[in-house]
C-alpha positions as CSV (number, residue, x, y, z in Angstrom):
1,M,-31.3,-40.4,101.5
2,A,-31.0,-42.8,98.6
3,G,-32.4,-42.4,95.1
4,G,-31.9,-40.2,92.1
5,R,-28.8,-39.8,90.0
6,A,-25.5,-39.9,91.9
7,L,-24.1,-36.6,93.0
8,P,-20.3,-36.4,93.5
9,A,-18.1,-38.8,91.5
10,G,-16.2,-41.6,93.1
11,P,-17.1,-44.8,94.9
12,D,-20.1,-44.1,97.2
13,A,-19.3,-40.4,97.1
14,E,-23.0,-39.6,97.6
15,A,-23.0,-41.6,100.8
16,R,-20.0,-39.6,102.0
17,F,-21.7,-36.3,101.0
18,V,-24.9,-37.3,102.9
19,G,-22.9,-38.5,105.9
20,R,-20.9,-35.3,106.1
21,Y,-23.6,-32.7,105.6
22,L,-27.0,-34.2,106.2
23,A,-26.7,-37.1,108.6
24,P,-25.8,-34.7,111.5
25,L,-29.2,-33.1,111.0
26,A,-30.9,-36.4,111.7
27,A,-29.1,-37.1,115.0
28,G,-32.0,-36.0,117.2
29,L,-34.5,-38.5,115.6
30,P,-33.8,-42.2,116.4
31,G,-36.1,-43.4,113.6
32,A,-34.1,-41.7,110.9
33,F,-31.3,-44.3,111.4
34,G,-28.6,-41.7,110.7
35,L,-29.9,-41.5,107.1
36,L,-28.3,-44.9,106.4
37,D,-31.6,-46.5,105.3
38,D,-34.1,-45.8,102.5
39,A,-36.9,-44.8,104.9
40,A,-37.5,-43.6,108.4
41,A,-39.7,-45.2,111.1
42,L,-41.4,-42.4,113.1
43,S,-43.3,-43.0,116.3
44,P,-45.5,-40.0,117.2
45,S,-46.8,-39.7,120.8
46,P,-49.9,-41.7,121.6
47,G,-53.0,-39.5,121.0
48,D,-51.5,-37.3,118.4
49,D,-52.3,-37.0,114.7
50,V,-49.5,-36.3,112.2
51,V,-49.9,-33.2,110.1
52,A,-48.0,-33.2,106.8
53,T,-47.3,-30.2,104.6
54,L,-45.0,-29.8,101.5
55,D,-43.5,-26.7,99.9
56,T,-41.2,-26.6,96.9
57,L,-38.9,-23.6,96.3
58,V,-37.4,-23.2,92.8
59,E,-34.5,-20.9,91.9
60,G,-35.7,-18.0,89.8
61,V,-39.3,-18.5,90.9
62,H,-39.3,-18.4,94.7
63,F,-35.8,-17.2,95.3
64,L,-32.7,-15.6,93.8
65,F,-29.4,-17.3,94.4
66,D,-25.9,-16.0,94.0
67,A,-24.2,-19.4,94.8
68,S,-22.6,-18.0,97.9
69,T,-22.4,-19.9,101.3
70,S,-24.4,-17.1,103.0
71,D,-27.1,-17.1,100.4
72,A,-27.3,-20.9,100.6
73,R,-27.8,-20.6,104.4
74,R,-30.6,-18.1,103.8
75,I,-32.4,-20.3,101.3
76,A,-32.3,-23.3,103.7
77,L,-33.8,-21.2,106.5
78,K,-36.6,-20.0,104.2
79,A,-37.4,-23.4,102.8
80,L,-37.8,-24.8,106.3
81,A,-39.6,-21.7,107.6
82,V,-42.4,-21.7,105.0
83,N,-43.2,-25.3,105.9
84,V,-43.1,-24.6,109.7
85,S,-45.4,-21.7,109.0
86,D,-48.0,-24.1,107.5
87,L,-47.7,-26.3,110.6
88,A,-48.3,-23.3,112.9
89,A,-51.5,-22.4,111.1
90,K,-52.8,-25.9,111.7
91,G,-52.1,-25.6,115.4
92,A,-49.4,-28.2,115.1
93,R,-46.0,-28.5,116.8
94,P,-43.1,-29.3,114.5
95,Y,-41.7,-32.9,114.6
96,A,-39.6,-33.9,111.6
97,Y,-39.1,-33.2,107.9
98,L,-38.1,-34.9,104.6
99,L,-35.8,-33.0,102.2
100,S,-35.5,-33.4,98.4
101,L,-32.8,-31.5,96.7
102,S,-32.0,-31.0,93.0
103,L,-28.5,-29.5,93.0
104,P,-26.7,-27.7,90.1
105,D,-23.1,-28.0,89.3
106,G,-20.8,-26.3,91.8
107,F,-22.9,-27.0,94.8
108,E,-19.9,-28.4,96.6
109,H,-18.7,-24.8,97.1
110,W,-21.7,-23.6,99.0
111,F,-23.5,-26.6,100.4
112,E,-21.9,-26.3,103.9
113,G,-23.8,-23.0,104.2
114,F,-27.1,-24.7,103.2
115,A,-26.6,-27.4,105.8
116,A,-25.8,-24.8,108.4
117,G,-29.0,-23.0,107.6
118,L,-31.0,-26.2,108.0
119,G,-29.4,-26.8,111.4
120,E,-30.2,-23.3,112.5
121,G,-33.8,-23.7,111.6
122,Q,-34.0,-27.1,113.3
123,R,-32.7,-25.5,116.5
124,R,-35.2,-22.6,116.3
125,W,-38.2,-24.6,115.5
126,S,-37.5,-28.0,117.2
127,L,-37.6,-30.5,114.4
128,S,-35.2,-33.0,112.8
129,L,-34.3,-34.3,109.4
130,A,-35.9,-37.7,108.8
131,G,-34.7,-38.5,105.3
132,G,-35.2,-37.5,101.6
133,D,-33.4,-37.6,98.3
134,T,-30.7,-35.8,96.4
135,T,-30.3,-35.5,92.6
136,R,-28.3,-33.5,90.1
137,S,-30.1,-30.6,88.4
138,P,-29.4,-29.7,84.8
139,G,-30.7,-26.2,85.5
140,G,-31.4,-24.3,88.7
141,F,-31.5,-25.2,92.4
142,V,-34.7,-26.8,93.7
143,V,-35.5,-27.4,97.3
144,S,-38.6,-29.4,98.4
145,I,-39.5,-30.1,102.0
146,T,-42.2,-32.2,103.5
147,A,-42.7,-31.1,107.2
148,L,-44.5,-33.2,109.7
149,G,-46.1,-31.8,112.8
150,L,-48.1,-33.2,115.7
151,V,-51.6,-32.2,116.9
152,P,-54.0,-33.8,119.4
153,A,-56.0,-36.4,117.6
154,G,-58.9,-35.0,115.6
155,R,-58.1,-31.3,116.3
156,M,-56.1,-30.1,113.3
157,V,-57.4,-26.6,112.3
158,T,-58.5,-26.6,108.7
159,R,-59.4,-23.9,106.2
160,S,-63.0,-25.1,106.1
161,G,-64.3,-24.5,109.7
162,A,-65.2,-20.8,109.5
163,R,-68.9,-19.8,110.1
164,A,-70.9,-16.7,109.5
165,G,-70.3,-14.2,112.3
166,D,-66.7,-15.4,113.0
167,I,-64.2,-12.6,113.3
168,V,-61.3,-12.6,110.8
169,Y,-57.8,-12.0,112.3
170,V,-54.4,-11.7,110.8
171,S,-51.1,-11.7,112.7
172,G,-48.2,-9.4,112.5
173,T,-48.0,-6.9,109.6
174,I,-48.8,-7.4,105.9
175,G,-46.9,-6.2,102.8
176,E,-43.3,-5.9,104.1
177,A,-42.1,-9.1,102.3
178,A,-43.5,-7.7,99.0
179,L,-41.5,-4.5,99.5
180,G,-38.4,-6.6,100.3
181,L,-38.9,-8.5,97.0
182,D,-39.1,-5.2,95.1
183,L,-35.9,-4.1,96.7
184,R,-34.2,-7.5,96.0
185,L,-35.3,-7.5,92.3
186,E,-34.4,-3.8,91.9
187,S,-37.9,-3.2,90.4
188,P,-38.8,0.1,88.8
189,R,-40.1,1.5,92.0
190,A,-37.4,0.0,94.3
191,A,-35.3,3.2,94.1
192,L,-38.3,5.3,95.3
193,V,-39.0,2.8,98.1
194,A,-35.5,3.0,99.3
195,A,-35.2,6.7,98.9
196,Q,-38.3,7.4,101.0
197,S,-37.7,4.9,103.7
198,A,-35.3,4.8,106.7
199,P,-32.4,2.4,106.3
200,Q,-33.7,0.2,109.2
201,A,-37.0,-0.2,107.4
202,V,-35.3,-1.3,104.2
203,T,-33.3,-3.8,106.2
204,Q,-36.4,-5.1,107.8
205,W,-38.3,-5.5,104.5
206,L,-35.4,-7.4,102.9
207,A,-35.2,-9.7,105.9
208,R,-39.0,-10.3,105.9
209,H,-38.7,-11.6,102.3
210,A,-35.4,-13.5,102.7
211,T,-36.1,-15.3,106.0
212,P,-39.7,-15.3,107.2
213,E,-40.4,-16.1,110.8
214,P,-43.1,-18.8,111.4
215,R,-45.7,-17.7,114.0
216,L,-45.2,-20.8,116.1
217,A,-46.1,-18.9,119.3
218,L,-49.6,-18.7,117.9
219,A,-50.0,-22.4,117.2
220,P,-51.5,-23.3,120.6
221,L,-53.9,-20.3,120.4
222,V,-55.0,-21.4,116.9
223,L,-55.6,-24.9,118.3
224,D,-57.7,-23.6,121.2
225,H,-59.6,-20.7,119.6
226,A,-59.6,-20.7,115.8
227,T,-62.5,-22.2,113.7
228,A,-60.4,-22.0,110.6
229,A,-56.8,-21.0,109.8
230,M,-54.1,-20.9,107.1
231,D,-50.9,-19.0,106.6
232,V,-50.6,-16.1,104.2
233,S,-48.2,-17.1,101.5
234,D,-49.7,-16.0,98.2
235,G,-51.2,-12.7,99.3
236,L,-53.8,-11.8,102.0
237,V,-56.6,-11.1,99.5
238,L,-56.1,-14.4,97.6
239,D,-55.7,-16.5,100.7
240,L,-58.8,-15.0,102.3
241,D,-60.7,-16.0,99.1
242,R,-59.4,-19.6,99.5
243,L,-60.4,-19.8,103.2
244,A,-63.9,-18.4,102.5
245,R,-64.5,-20.8,99.6
246,A,-63.3,-23.8,101.7
247,S,-65.6,-22.8,104.5
248,G,-68.6,-22.2,102.2
249,C,-68.9,-18.6,103.5
250,G,-68.5,-15.0,102.3
251,A,-66.5,-12.4,104.1
252,S,-66.5,-8.6,104.6
253,L,-63.2,-6.9,105.2
254,E,-61.9,-3.4,105.8
255,A,-58.6,-2.5,104.1
256,A,-58.0,0.3,106.7
257,R,-57.9,-2.3,109.5
258,V,-55.2,-4.5,107.9
259,P,-52.0,-4.2,110.0
260,V,-49.4,-2.3,107.9
261,S,-46.2,-1.0,109.5
262,P,-45.8,2.8,109.8
263,P,-43.0,3.0,107.3
264,A,-45.0,1.0,104.7
265,R,-48.1,3.1,105.4
266,R,-46.1,6.3,104.7
267,L,-45.1,4.8,101.3
268,V,-48.8,4.3,100.6
269,A,-49.7,7.8,101.7
270,S,-47.0,9.3,99.4
271,G,-48.2,7.3,96.4
272,V,-45.0,5.2,96.0
273,V,-47.0,2.0,96.4
274,E,-50.7,1.2,96.5
275,L,-52.3,-0.4,99.5
276,S,-53.5,-3.1,97.2
277,D,-49.9,-4.0,96.3
278,L,-49.3,-4.8,100.0
279,L,-52.5,-6.8,100.4
280,T,-51.8,-9.0,97.3
281,G,-48.0,-9.2,97.4
282,G,-47.6,-12.5,99.3
283,D,-44.7,-14.1,101.2
284,D,-46.0,-12.6,104.5
285,Y,-46.2,-16.0,106.3
286,E,-48.5,-14.5,108.8
287,I,-51.4,-16.5,110.2
288,L,-54.9,-15.8,109.0
289,A,-57.6,-17.2,111.4
290,T,-61.3,-17.0,112.1
291,V,-62.5,-16.9,115.7
292,A,-66.1,-17.1,117.1
293,P,-67.1,-13.8,118.7
294,E,-67.4,-15.3,122.2
295,N,-63.7,-16.4,122.0
296,A,-62.3,-13.2,120.5
297,A,-61.3,-11.4,123.6
298,L,-59.4,-14.4,125.0
299,F,-57.7,-15.0,121.6
300,E,-56.6,-11.4,121.4
301,A,-55.3,-11.3,125.1
302,S,-53.5,-14.7,124.6
303,A,-51.9,-13.5,121.4
304,E,-50.7,-10.3,123.1
305,A,-49.2,-12.4,125.9
306,S,-47.4,-14.6,123.3
307,G,-45.7,-11.6,121.9
308,V,-47.4,-11.8,118.4
309,A,-50.0,-9.2,117.7
310,V,-53.2,-10.2,116.0
311,T,-55.6,-7.7,114.3
312,A,-59.3,-8.1,113.5
313,I,-59.9,-7.0,109.9
314,G,-63.5,-8.1,109.3
315,T,-66.1,-10.8,109.7
316,M,-67.3,-14.0,107.9
317,R,-70.9,-13.8,106.6
318,A,-73.4,-16.1,105.0
319,G,-73.3,-16.4,101.2
320,A,-70.3,-16.3,98.9
321,G,-67.6,-13.9,97.8
322,V,-65.2,-11.7,99.7
323,D,-65.9,-7.9,99.8
324,W,-63.3,-5.3,100.7
325,L,-63.9,-1.8,101.7
326,G,-61.2,0.7,100.8
327,T,-59.8,3.3,103.2
328,D,-62.4,5.8,101.9
329,G,-65.3,3.4,102.6
330,T,-66.0,2.5,99.0
331,P,-65.7,-1.0,97.5
332,L,-62.1,-1.9,96.7
333,A,-61.3,-3.8,93.5
334,F,-58.0,-5.6,92.8
335,A,-56.3,-5.9,89.4
336,R,-54.6,-9.1,90.8
337,R,-55.6,-10.9,94.0
338,G,-52.3,-12.6,94.8
339,Y,-49.6,-14.8,93.4
340,Q,-50.9,-17.6,91.2
341,H,-48.6,-20.6,90.6
342,V,-50.8,-22.0,87.9
343,D,-52.4,-19.9,85.1
344,G,-56.0,-20.3,84.0
C-alpha cells in the first residue's frame, strides 16, 4: 500500500504501520504479496467475470465519528458492507477489495479498532484485502473501498435489463436506517421517535444505520431470476427512478405494499414520521430487483428459503416515469426523492 504522504514519523514508519494493521488482512490472498508491493496480481477462476464497485465514505457526510476504537470498528464494517451490498445486487460473490484511507491526526489511538472491523467484515463476507493507499488528511476521516466480486462470464445483473410487465421486488424492510440516522443526529423529531418506540426498536434502527447487512444470501437468486437489480442506498424512490431510466421503462408502485416494520408503521400512523420519509431516507442497503412474471413464484420461494424476505411492490410498464399510489389510492408526490450527492 504505497503512495501518498507518509503517515507516522520515523524511518519507514508507514511500512511498519501497514505491516502491523493491514498486511494481516491480505493473508488469505496470495496475489496481494503481503502488501509489500505496489500492486496485486489477482487470478479469478476461469469462466468468471470480475465485478468492480467503489464507494467512498466521508466523515460528516456519510458517518459521524467520535474517534473511539469502537466507532472506528463500526465505520470499517459499514465501509466494507456498502460495497459488498453492491456486489450482492449484481449477483456476484465477494472476492477482494482495495482500500484508500485519508487519516486525520490522532488515528494511532483508534486504528486498531478500524483494522479489527475490516477483519470482522472479511470473515463475514469472504473477501480479502488486495492493496490500496494511505495518506494524511488535513481535515476529516475518509474511507474509500473498491470491492471486486466474481460472476459467471456475461451474467452480471445490471440496472438496465427490466422490461414492461416485470414485477418489482424489494428485500427486507425500508426506512429503518433513516430512523436510525434521525436518532443518531438527535434531529428535532428524534425525541418523539424514541418516546413512541420500544427500546428494542430504537436499538434496531440505530444498528441498521450504523452497520448495514449486505443481502448476500440473495445474490444467487438475483443471478438466476432478476432481469435488473441494484441496492437501495440513496432512497427507494430515487433508486427506483434510476433503475427505470436505465431500463428505458416506466413503473407503477404502491406505497402500501412497501415492507415497513410494524414499529415504524406505528410511527407513520401516529403522524410522527411520514411514509414518504421512509421511502426516500436511504441507507437501507436492501436489494431492489425486477423479475419476469413467470419466474416470480420461484424467486419468492427461493428468497424465503434463503431467510431474506422479498416483497412485490409494483410492476414495470412501457413508457417513462415512475408513478406511486399512496396508501389511500391517490397519486403520491415527494418533496424530495432521495439523497443527492451532487446538486443540480
